[in-house]
C-alpha positions in Angstrom: 76.9 292.2 -9.8 76.1 293.9 -12.9 76.6 297.1 -13.0 72.3 297.9 -12.8 72.3 296.0 -9.5 75.0 298.3 -8.6 73.3 301.4 -8.8 70.1 299.5 -7.1 72.2 299.0 -4.3 73.2 302.1 -4.3 69.9 303.8 -4.8 68.8 301.8 -1.1 71.2 303.4 0.2 70.0 306.7 -0.5 66.6 305.9 0.4 67.5 305.0 3.5 70.2 308.3 4.2 68.1 310.9 2.7 64.5 310.2 2.1 64.7 308.0 5.5 63.1 305.3 3.6 63.6 301.5 3.8 64.7 300.6 0.4 61.8 298.9 -1.3 62.2 296.2 -3.6 63.9 296.8 -7.4 60.0 296.6 -9.1 58.0 298.2 -6.4 55.9 301.2 -7.7 57.3 304.2 -5.3 54.2 305.6 -6.7 51.0 302.9 -6.6 52.2 301.6 -3.2 52.8 305.1 -2.0 56.1 304.9 -1.1 57.2 308.3 -2.7 55.2 311.6 -1.9 55.7 314.6 -3.8 58.2 316.4 -1.2 60.1 312.9 -1.0 60.3 312.9 -5.0 61.9 316.5 -4.9 64.4 315.1 -2.7 65.1 312.2 -5.0 65.5 314.2 -7.9 67.6 316.4 -5.6 70.1 313.6 -4.3 70.2 311.6 -7.9 72.0 314.7 -9.3 74.1 315.2 -6.7 75.2 311.5 -6.3 75.4 310.7 -9.8 76.5 313.8 -10.8 73.9 314.8 -13.8 71.2 316.9 -13.9 67.4 316.3 -14.9 66.0 318.9 -16.6 61.9 319.4 -16.0 61.4 319.0 -19.5 63.1 315.7 -19.8 61.6 314.6 -16.3 59.2 311.0 -17.1 57.5 310.0 -14.3 57.7 306.4 -15.8 61.5 306.7 -15.4 61.4 307.0 -11.6 58.5 304.3 -10.6 60.9 301.5 -9.4 64.0 301.4 -8.2 64.8 299.2 -11.1 63.5 302.2 -14.1 65.9 304.5 -11.7 68.7 303.0 -12.1 67.8 302.6 -15.9 67.9 306.2 -15.8 71.0 307.1 -14.1 73.0 304.3 -16.7 71.8 306.1 -19.3 72.5 309.5 -18.5 75.9 309.1 -17.2 76.7 307.3 -20.3 79.4 305.2 -19.1 79.6 301.5 -17.6 81.1 303.3 -14.1 78.9 305.2 -12.5 81.3 308.0 -10.1 80.7 308.3 -6.4 79.4 311.3 -6.0 77.7 312.3 -2.5 77.5 311.2 1.2 79.6 307.4 0.0 82.7 309.4 -1.2 84.9 311.6 1.0 85.6 314.4 0.1 89.1 316.0 0.0 90.3 319.5 0.1 92.1 320.7 -2.8 96.1 321.9 -1.7 95.5 325.2 -2.6 92.5 325.1 0.1 94.8 323.6 2.3 97.4 326.3 1.9 95.5 329.1 2.2 94.1 328.1 4.9 97.3 328.1 6.7 98.3 324.4 6.4 101.2 323.2 4.7 
């Protein structure tokens, strides 16, 4: 499995978990088919930032980069700047730091 394939697979999970949409084929145009509406697009941007750990400035936004899962995967790969995309979001368990446990009375 290539890095892009792994990102596309994670994007598919994002679509199901956060947008409540069955993940389309990687080359399906999300706008022309009506799969994404404007509110879902905003939620997609938020989820991309949270799950992949990068920010998207409105000035840098190009809707063509968000047209298909394959293009979104290329955007994620370019923005993260690494071969390995960090696991951030619901797919990763959050472990509290030790000092947070101590302040809560646990030792």
